[in-house]
A tleap script that builds the chain and sets N, CA, C and O, in Angstrom:
source leaprc.protein.ff14SB
mol = sequence {
  NMET ALA ASP THR SER ASN GLN LEU GLU LEU
  PHE PRO GLN GLU ALA PRO ALA LYS LEU LEU
  PRO ARG SER ILE TYR LEU VAL ILE ILE GLU
  ASP ARG HIE CYS ASP VAL GLY VAL ILE PRO
  PHE TYR ASP LYS GLU ASP ALA ILE VAL TYR
  ALA ARG LYS GLU ALA ARG GLN TYR CYS ARG
  HIE ILE ASP ASP LEU ASP GLU THR LEU SER
  PRO PHE ALA ALA LYS ALA GLY TYR ILE TYR
  THR ALA THR TYR SER CYS GLU GLY ASP GLY
  ILE ALA VAL ARG GLU GLU THR ILE CARG
}
set mol.1.N position { 15.719 -33.585 -0.293 }
set mol.1.CA position { 15.083 -33.318 -0.982 }
set mol.1.C position { 14.530 -32.064 -0.696 }
set mol.1.O position { 14.723 -32.042 0.519 }
set mol.2.N position { 13.925 -30.901 -0.987 }
set mol.2.CA position { 12.920 -30.052 -1.465 }
set mol.2.C position { 11.571 -30.804 -0.513 }
set mol.2.O position { 11.285 -31.980 -0.290 }
set mol.3.N position { 10.817 -29.228 -0.022 }
set mol.3.CA position { 9.750 -29.995 0.157 }
set mol.3.C position { 8.643 -29.484 -0.879 }
set mol.3.O position { 7.882 -28.773 -0.222 }
set mol.4.N position { 8.168 -29.541 -2.379 }
set mol.4.CA position { 7.398 -29.188 -2.521 }
set mol.4.C position { 5.585 -29.303 -2.964 }
set mol.4.O position { 5.064 -29.477 -4.066 }
set mol.5.N position { 5.070 -29.151 -1.824 }
set mol.5.CA position { 3.876 -28.613 -1.178 }
set mol.5.C position { 3.138 -27.832 -1.146 }
set mol.5.O position { 1.926 -28.018 -1.247 }
set mol.6.N position { 3.691 -26.762 -0.998 }
set mol.6.CA position { 3.443 -25.773 -1.269 }
set mol.6.C position { 3.296 -25.207 -2.132 }
set mol.6.O position { 2.694 -24.157 -2.354 }
set mol.7.N position { 3.729 -25.726 -2.591 }
set mol.7.CA position { 4.286 -25.211 -4.877 }
set mol.7.C position { 3.919 -23.859 -5.254 }
set mol.7.O position { 4.402 -22.730 -5.329 }
set mol.8.N position { 2.072 -24.948 -5.603 }
set mol.8.CA position { 1.664 -24.161 -5.893 }
set mol.8.C position { 1.389 -22.951 -5.619 }
set mol.8.O position { 1.700 -22.060 -6.410 }
set mol.9.N position { 0.633 -22.637 -4.224 }
set mol.9.CA position { 0.804 -21.967 -3.864 }
set mol.9.C position { 2.072 -20.334 -4.017 }
set mol.9.O position { 1.689 -19.168 -3.920 }
set mol.10.N position { 3.588 -20.801 -4.275 }
set mol.10.CA position { 4.214 -19.989 -4.398 }
set mol.10.C position { 4.695 -19.626 -5.420 }
set mol.10.O position { 5.541 -18.740 -5.535 }
set mol.11.N position { 3.878 -20.714 -6.872 }
set mol.11.CA position { 4.922 -20.393 -7.988 }
set mol.11.C position { 2.727 -20.309 -8.974 }
set mol.11.O position { 2.505 -21.213 -9.779 }
set mol.12.N position { 1.857 -19.529 -8.788 }
set mol.12.CA position { 1.043 -19.662 -9.722 }
set mol.12.C position { 1.100 -20.011 -10.641 }
set mol.12.O position { 0.138 -20.662 -11.049 }
set mol.13.N position { 2.739 -19.703 -11.896 }
set mol.13.CA position { 2.247 -19.783 -12.745 }
set mol.13.C position { 2.072 -20.856 -13.519 }
set mol.13.O position { 1.558 -20.988 -14.630 }
set mol.14.N position { 2.920 -22.118 -12.264 }
set mol.14.CA position { 2.871 -23.848 -12.806 }
set mol.14.C position { 1.604 -23.694 -12.332 }
set mol.14.O position { 1.158 -24.549 -13.097 }
set mol.15.N position { 0.845 -23.417 -11.860 }
set mol.15.CA position { -0.569 -24.003 -11.903 }
set mol.15.C position { -1.053 -23.796 -12.561 }
set mol.15.O position { -0.895 -22.889 -13.378 }
set mol.16.N position { -2.521 -25.195 -12.409 }
set mol.16.CA position { -3.139 -25.970 -12.943 }
set mol.16.C position { -3.770 -24.177 -13.716 }
set mol.16.O position { -3.606 -23.088 -13.166 }
set mol.17.N position { -4.395 -24.396 -14.925 }
set mol.17.CA position { -4.667 -23.531 -15.614 }
set mol.17.C position { -6.229 -22.606 -15.060 }
set mol.17.O position { -6.462 -21.429 -15.337 }
set mol.18.N position { -7.412 -23.819 -13.980 }
set mol.18.CA position { -7.746 -23.251 -13.050 }
set mol.18.C position { -7.852 -22.832 -12.326 }
set mol.18.O position { -8.862 -22.229 -11.964 }
set mol.19.N position { -6.820 -22.961 -11.753 }
set mol.19.CA position { -6.533 -21.802 -10.187 }
set mol.19.C position { -6.437 -20.389 -11.338 }
set mol.19.O position { -6.533 -19.431 -10.571 }
set mol.20.N position { -6.335 -19.974 -12.386 }
set mol.20.CA position { -5.455 -18.373 -12.769 }
set mol.20.C position { -7.241 -18.098 -13.759 }
set mol.20.O position { -7.866 -18.884 -14.471 }
set mol.21.N position { -7.451 -17.096 -13.475 }
set mol.21.CA position { -6.822 -15.903 -12.924 }
set mol.21.C position { -6.818 -15.392 -11.664 }
set mol.21.O position { -7.713 -15.235 -10.834 }
set mol.22.N position { -5.821 -15.194 -11.667 }
set mol.22.CA position { -6.290 -14.782 -9.841 }
set mol.22.C position { -5.535 -13.539 -9.424 }
set mol.22.O position { -4.391 -13.159 -9.671 }
set mol.23.N position { -6.795 -12.881 -8.523 }
set mol.23.CA position { -6.178 -11.588 -7.777 }
set mol.23.C position { -4.267 -11.716 -7.370 }
set mol.23.O position { -3.646 -12.754 -7.143 }
set mol.24.N position { -3.857 -10.635 -7.388 }
set mol.24.CA position { -2.679 -10.293 -5.849 }
set mol.24.C position { -2.782 -8.703 -6.052 }
set mol.24.O position { -2.922 -7.849 -6.928 }
set mol.25.N position { -2.587 -8.905 -4.358 }
set mol.25.CA position { -2.202 -7.748 -3.888 }
set mol.25.C position { -0.524 -6.940 -3.872 }
set mol.25.O position { 0.059 -7.500 -2.944 }
set mol.26.N position { 0.300 -6.044 -4.412 }
set mol.26.CA position { 0.489 -5.432 -4.872 }
set mol.26.C position { 1.599 -4.223 -3.770 }
set mol.26.O position { 1.770 -3.144 -4.337 }
set mol.27.N position { 2.376 -4.348 -2.191 }
set mol.27.CA position { 2.564 -3.196 -1.370 }
set mol.27.C position { 4.135 -3.016 -2.255 }
set mol.27.O position { 5.169 -3.624 -2.528 }
set mol.28.N position { 3.007 -0.938 -2.561 }
set mol.28.CA position { 4.760 -0.983 -3.430 }
set mol.28.C position { 5.370 0.375 -2.343 }
set mol.28.O position { 4.909 1.516 -2.377 }
set mol.29.N position { 5.753 0.216 -2.027 }
set mol.29.CA position { 6.388 1.660 -1.913 }
set mol.29.C position { 7.708 2.377 -1.741 }
set mol.29.O position { 8.839 1.954 -1.501 }
set mol.30.N position { 7.069 3.971 -1.995 }
set mol.30.CA position { 8.418 4.900 -2.724 }
set mol.30.C position { 8.723 5.638 -2.098 }
set mol.30.O position { 8.060 6.642 -1.838 }
set mol.31.N position { 9.865 5.362 -1.642 }
set mol.31.CA position { 10.577 6.531 -0.227 }
set mol.31.C position { 11.956 7.377 -1.406 }
set mol.31.O position { 12.932 6.790 -1.872 }
set mol.32.N position { 11.739 8.243 -1.532 }
set mol.32.CA position { 13.169 9.159 -1.772 }
set mol.32.C position { 14.274 9.063 -1.265 }
set mol.32.O position { 15.129 9.932 -1.438 }
set mol.33.N position { 14.477 7.960 -0.522 }
set mol.33.CA position { 16.081 8.690 -0.543 }
set mol.33.C position { 16.274 6.442 -0.659 }
set mol.33.O position { 17.189 5.995 0.033 }
set mol.34.N position { 15.507 5.486 -1.400 }
set mol.34.CA position { 15.522 4.114 -0.972 }
set mol.34.C position { 15.467 4.064 -2.697 }
set mol.34.O position { 15.266 4.991 -3.482 }
set mol.35.N position { 15.783 2.296 -3.021 }
set mol.35.CA position { 14.638 2.778 -4.509 }
set mol.35.C position { 13.156 2.207 -3.789 }
set mol.35.O position { 12.969 2.061 -2.581 }
set mol.36.N position { 12.157 1.931 -4.913 }
set mol.36.CA position { 11.060 1.654 -4.990 }
set mol.36.C position { 11.137 0.410 -4.430 }
set mol.36.O position { 12.176 -0.145 -4.788 }
set mol.37.N position { 10.175 -0.549 -3.380 }
set mol.37.CA position { 10.287 -1.523 -3.075 }
set mol.37.C position { 9.136 -2.193 -2.861 }
set mol.37.O position { 8.482 -1.796 -1.897 }
set mol.38.N position { 8.451 -3.619 -3.844 }
set mol.38.CA position { 7.551 -3.999 -4.337 }
set mol.38.C position { 7.727 -5.604 -3.258 }
set mol.38.O position { 8.720 -6.332 -3.286 }
set mol.39.N position { 6.463 -5.834 -2.373 }
set mol.39.CA position { 5.703 -6.633 -2.059 }
set mol.39.C position { 4.053 -7.444 -2.631 }
set mol.39.O position { 2.958 -6.899 -2.500 }
set mol.40.N position { 4.268 -8.743 -3.219 }
set mol.40.CA position { 3.171 -9.319 -2.862 }
set mol.40.C position { 2.951 -9.881 -1.869 }
set mol.40.O position { 3.888 -10.173 -1.126 }
set mol.41.N position { 1.366 -10.277 -1.482 }
set mol.41.CA position { 0.080 -11.054 -0.954 }
set mol.41.C position { -1.055 -10.742 -2.031 }
set mol.41.O position { -1.531 -9.907 -2.800 }
set mol.42.N position { -1.152 -12.291 -1.412 }
set mol.42.CA position { -2.461 -13.668 -1.470 }
set mol.42.C position { -3.837 -12.643 -0.589 }
set mol.42.O position { -5.057 -12.797 -0.548 }
set mol.43.N position { -3.158 -11.880 -0.141 }
set mol.43.CA position { -5.031 -11.605 0.824 }
set mol.43.C position { -4.905 -10.597 0.667 }
set mol.43.O position { -3.769 -10.131 0.760 }
set mol.44.N position { -6.033 -9.744 0.346 }
set mol.44.CA position { -6.278 -8.456 0.393 }
set mol.44.C position { -5.761 -7.589 1.321 }
set mol.44.O position { -5.142 -6.551 1.088 }
set mol.45.N position { -6.197 -8.319 2.951 }
set mol.45.CA position { -6.246 -7.720 4.352 }
set mol.45.C position { -4.976 -8.400 4.652 }
set mol.45.O position { -5.199 -8.652 5.837 }
set mol.46.N position { -3.623 -8.951 4.391 }
set mol.46.CA position { -2.949 -9.058 4.762 }
set mol.46.C position { -2.402 -7.628 4.132 }
set mol.46.O position { -2.577 -6.538 4.678 }
set mol.47.N position { -1.688 -7.844 2.847 }
set mol.47.CA position { -1.819 -7.087 1.956 }
set mol.47.C position { -1.701 -5.199 3.337 }
set mol.47.O position { -0.804 -4.494 3.798 }
set mol.48.N position { -3.154 -5.253 3.390 }
set mol.48.CA position { -2.806 -3.494 3.348 }
set mol.48.C position { -3.576 -3.806 5.608 }
set mol.48.O position { -4.202 -3.010 6.308 }
set mol.49.N position { -3.233 -4.810 5.841 }
set mol.49.CA position { -2.735 -4.669 7.083 }
set mol.49.C position { -0.657 -4.792 7.656 }
set mol.49.O position { -0.135 -5.070 8.735 }
set mol.50.N position { -0.139 -4.464 6.441 }
set mol.50.CA position { 0.998 -4.399 6.275 }
set mol.50.C position { 1.628 -3.017 6.039 }
set mol.50.O position { 2.539 -2.467 6.658 }
set mol.51.N position { 0.967 -2.632 5.070 }
set mol.51.CA position { 1.070 -1.808 4.506 }
set mol.51.C position { 1.051 -0.315 5.318 }
set mol.51.O position { 1.604 0.783 5.368 }
set mol.52.N position { 0.016 -1.116 5.890 }
set mol.52.CA position { -0.607 1.022 7.347 }
set mol.52.C position { 0.920 0.957 8.358 }
set mol.52.O position { 1.666 1.835 8.791 }
set mol.53.N position { 0.910 -0.947 8.478 }
set mol.53.CA position { 1.754 -1.190 9.395 }
set mol.53.C position { 3.574 -0.260 8.882 }
set mol.53.O position { 4.187 0.517 9.614 }
set mol.54.N position { 3.813 -0.514 8.080 }
set mol.54.CA position { 4.829 0.105 7.594 }
set mol.54.C position { 4.645 1.947 7.557 }
set mol.54.O position { 5.347 2.704 8.228 }
set mol.55.N position { 3.678 2.334 6.730 }
set mol.55.CA position { 2.960 3.791 6.683 }
set mol.55.C position { 3.339 4.679 8.393 }
set mol.55.O position { 3.638 5.821 8.739 }
set mol.56.N position { 3.053 3.083 9.205 }
set mol.56.CA position { 3.719 3.948 9.949 }
set mol.56.C position { 4.622 3.707 11.264 }
set mol.56.O position { 4.365 4.175 12.374 }
set mol.57.N position { 5.700 2.911 10.946 }
set mol.57.CA position { 6.148 3.041 10.945 }
set mol.57.C position { 8.084 4.462 10.598 }
set mol.57.O position { 9.118 4.937 11.068 }
set mol.58.N position { 7.068 4.343 9.332 }
set mol.58.CA position { 8.275 5.365 8.572 }
set mol.58.C position { 7.730 7.081 9.213 }
set mol.58.O position { 8.240 8.185 9.024 }
set mol.59.N position { 6.983 6.830 9.697 }
set mol.59.CA position { 6.485 8.399 9.307 }
set mol.59.C position { 7.342 8.621 10.989 }
set mol.59.O position { 7.671 7.964 11.977 }
set mol.60.N position { 7.388 10.008 10.445 }
set mol.60.CA position { 8.054 10.544 11.363 }
set mol.60.C position { 7.567 11.254 12.613 }
set mol.60.O position { 7.986 11.078 13.757 }
set mol.61.N position { 6.426 12.251 12.131 }
set mol.61.CA position { 5.519 12.508 12.772 }
set mol.61.C position { 4.053 12.536 12.767 }
set mol.61.O position { 3.812 13.743 12.807 }
set mol.62.N position { 2.726 11.800 12.737 }
set mol.62.CA position { 1.988 11.029 12.706 }
set mol.62.C position { 0.890 11.933 11.819 }
set mol.62.O position { 0.058 11.380 11.100 }
set mol.63.N position { 1.020 13.939 12.005 }
set mol.63.CA position { 0.700 14.565 11.676 }
set mol.63.C position { 0.488 14.765 9.910 }
set mol.63.O position { -0.350 15.346 9.221 }
set mol.64.N position { 1.588 14.043 9.651 }
set mol.64.CA position { 2.485 13.298 8.179 }
set mol.64.C position { 1.395 12.493 8.033 }
set mol.64.O position { 0.296 13.010 7.834 }
set mol.65.N position { 1.484 11.659 8.080 }
set mol.65.CA position { 0.909 10.002 7.432 }
set mol.65.C position { -0.915 11.177 7.026 }
set mol.65.O position { -1.275 12.149 7.690 }
set mol.66.N position { -1.422 10.766 6.172 }
set mol.66.CA position { -2.528 10.910 5.063 }
set mol.66.C position { -2.498 9.851 4.347 }
set mol.66.O position { -1.651 9.591 3.492 }
set mol.67.N position { -3.516 9.123 4.696 }
set mol.67.CA position { -4.343 7.616 4.077 }
set mol.67.C position { -5.027 7.795 3.220 }
set mol.67.O position { -5.756 6.887 2.822 }
set mol.68.N position { -5.027 8.995 2.658 }
set mol.68.CA position { -6.396 9.495 1.981 }
set mol.68.C position { -6.900 8.948 0.696 }
set mol.68.O position { -6.194 9.675 -0.004 }
set mol.69.N position { -7.546 8.260 -0.147 }
set mol.69.CA position { -7.624 7.016 -1.264 }
set mol.69.C position { -8.341 8.364 -2.223 }
set mol.69.O position { -9.418 8.914 -1.991 }
set mol.70.N position { -7.510 8.629 -3.182 }
set mol.70.CA position { -8.287 9.869 -4.038 }
set mol.70.C position { -9.085 9.287 -5.285 }
set mol.70.O position { -8.625 8.448 -6.059 }
set mol.71.N position { -9.963 9.683 -5.339 }
set mol.71.CA position { -11.151 8.259 -6.818 }
set mol.71.C position { -9.610 8.333 -7.508 }
set mol.71.O position { -9.136 7.197 -7.498 }
set mol.72.N position { -8.427 9.578 -8.264 }
set mol.72.CA position { -8.218 9.080 -9.404 }
set mol.72.C position { -7.448 8.202 -8.863 }
set mol.72.O position { -7.561 7.324 -9.718 }
set mol.73.N position { -6.576 7.664 -7.901 }
set mol.73.CA position { -6.214 6.239 -7.433 }
set mol.73.C position { -6.916 5.079 -6.710 }
set mol.73.O position { -6.790 4.326 -5.745 }
set mol.74.N position { -7.488 5.285 -7.431 }
set mol.74.CA position { -8.958 4.850 -6.960 }
set mol.74.C position { -9.455 3.660 -8.741 }
set mol.74.O position { -9.611 2.529 -9.201 }
set mol.75.N position { -9.472 5.101 -8.998 }
set mol.75.CA position { -10.228 4.353 -10.347 }
set mol.75.C position { -8.081 3.613 -11.061 }
set mol.75.O position { -7.867 2.643 -11.788 }
set mol.76.N position { -7.243 4.382 -10.565 }
set mol.76.CA position { -6.073 3.790 -11.069 }
set mol.76.C position { -5.722 2.438 -10.407 }
set mol.76.O position { -4.545 2.241 -10.706 }
set mol.77.N position { -6.401 0.883 -9.265 }
set mol.77.CA position { -6.669 0.707 -9.294 }
set mol.77.C position { -5.960 -0.200 -7.857 }
set mol.77.O position { -5.927 -1.386 -7.529 }
set mol.78.N position { -5.462 1.060 -7.281 }
set mol.78.CA position { -5.879 1.133 -5.943 }
set mol.78.C position { -6.796 1.643 -4.887 }
set mol.78.O position { -7.576 2.575 -4.689 }
set mol.79.N position { -6.081 0.034 -4.009 }
set mol.79.CA position { -7.000 0.212 -2.675 }
set mol.79.C position { -6.917 0.243 -1.047 }
set mol.79.O position { -7.773 0.123 -0.171 }
set mol.80.N position { -5.725 0.423 -1.030 }
set mol.80.CA position { -4.957 2.003 -0.622 }
set mol.80.C position { -3.988 2.554 -0.364 }
set mol.80.O position { -2.933 1.952 -0.562 }
set mol.81.N position { -3.954 4.133 0.267 }
set mol.81.CA position { -2.654 4.719 -0.338 }
set mol.81.C position { -2.187 5.611 0.928 }
set mol.81.O position { -2.902 6.499 1.392 }
set mol.82.N position { -0.845 5.264 1.464 }
set mol.82.CA position { -1.327 6.734 2.055 }
set mol.82.C position { 0.424 6.954 1.920 }
set mol.82.O position { 1.263 6.128 1.559 }
set mol.83.N position { 0.630 8.559 2.406 }
set mol.83.CA position { 1.812 9.073 2.581 }
set mol.83.C position { 1.924 10.072 3.985 }
set mol.83.O position { 1.193 10.844 4.606 }
set mol.84.N position { 3.812 9.351 4.093 }
set mol.84.CA position { 4.347 9.084 5.529 }
set mol.84.C position { 5.192 10.508 5.700 }
set mol.84.O position { 5.725 10.573 6.808 }
set mol.85.N position { 5.453 11.768 4.772 }
set mol.85.CA position { 6.257 12.518 4.686 }
set mol.85.C position { 6.635 13.598 3.930 }
set mol.85.O position { 7.001 13.462 2.762 }
set mol.86.N position { 6.578 14.686 4.501 }
set mol.86.CA position { 6.104 16.074 4.232 }
set mol.86.C position { 7.049 15.629 2.284 }
set mol.86.O position { 6.843 16.024 1.137 }
set mol.87.N position { 7.543 15.142 2.604 }
set mol.87.CA position { 8.671 15.074 0.990 }
set mol.87.C position { 7.644 14.678 -0.142 }
set mol.87.O position { 7.987 15.014 -1.276 }
set mol.88.N position { 6.076 13.819 0.023 }
set mol.88.CA position { 5.892 12.677 -0.336 }
set mol.88.C position { 5.807 11.153 -0.472 }
set mol.88.O position { 5.006 10.370 -0.983 }
set mol.89.N position { 7.304 11.024 0.393 }
set mol.89.CA position { 7.392 10.021 0.585 }
set mol.89.C position { 5.799 8.438 1.015 }
set mol.89.O position { 5.097 8.031 1.940 }
set mol.90.N position { 5.923 8.331 0.397 }
set mol.90.CA position { 4.960 6.664 0.515 }
set mol.90.C position { 4.261 5.366 -0.452 }
set mol.90.O position { 4.565 5.029 -1.596 }
set mol.91.N position { 2.992 4.667 0.677 }
set mol.91.CA position { 3.397 3.360 0.511 }
set mol.91.C position { 1.746 3.078 -0.747 }
set mol.91.O position { 1.114 4.135 -0.736 }
set mol.92.N position { 1.243 2.317 -1.415 }
set mol.92.CA position { 0.493 2.004 -1.353 }
set mol.92.C position { -0.290 0.499 -1.511 }
set mol.92.O position { 0.458 -0.349 -1.026 }
set mol.93.N position { -1.515 -0.105 -2.013 }
set mol.93.CA position { -1.586 -1.377 -1.779 }
set mol.93.C position { -2.573 -0.905 -3.663 }
set mol.93.O position { -3.190 0.124 -3.940 }
set mol.94.N position { -2.221 -2.610 -4.869 }
set mol.94.CA position { -2.812 -2.181 -5.971 }
set mol.94.C position { -2.890 -3.306 -6.465 }
set mol.94.O position { -1.980 -4.018 -6.890 }
set mol.95.N position { -4.749 -3.624 -6.388 }
set mol.95.CA position { -4.924 -4.925 -6.831 }
set mol.95.C position { -3.984 -4.985 -8.481 }
set mol.95.O position { -3.728 -4.114 -9.312 }
set mol.96.N position { -3.579 -6.933 -8.367 }
set mol.96.CA position { -3.232 -7.124 -9.859 }
set mol.96.C position { -3.839 -8.184 -10.388 }
set mol.96.O position { -3.564 -9.108 -9.622 }
set mol.97.N position { -4.625 -8.662 -11.408 }
set mol.97.CA position { -4.557 -9.924 -11.766 }
set mol.97.C position { -3.687 -10.541 -11.952 }
set mol.97.O position { -2.774 -9.776 -12.263 }
set mol.98.N position { -3.085 -12.368 -11.964 }
set mol.98.CA position { -2.424 -13.099 -12.812 }
set mol.98.C position { -3.047 -13.693 -13.793 }
set mol.98.O position { -3.744 -14.542 -13.236 }
set mol.99.N position { -3.216 -13.757 -14.938 }
set mol.99.CA position { -3.086 -14.386 -15.940 }
set mol.99.C position { -2.104 -15.896 -16.718 }
set mol.99.O position { -2.303 -16.224 -17.888 }
savepdb mol mol.pdb
quit
């Protein structure tokens, strides 16, 4: 039989209503050479650390890396953004609420 002891953590939609609303953090990877990837995290710092690591990994030259969070992006709900190529490929972290 499957271990379901952490089911509430894995499937918050099945959690009691008192646990919701809950914030999640989406790491969004937009690379022009592949599909957009979205990876959810429950922890804000984990999401940002992962995004920074990925941006540095994908970056060909460190001079191409721009981690500036514009006021427009911040107003749209992003807490981290980075472009890592001259083509505009990038990665971002956005906070969303599960209701």
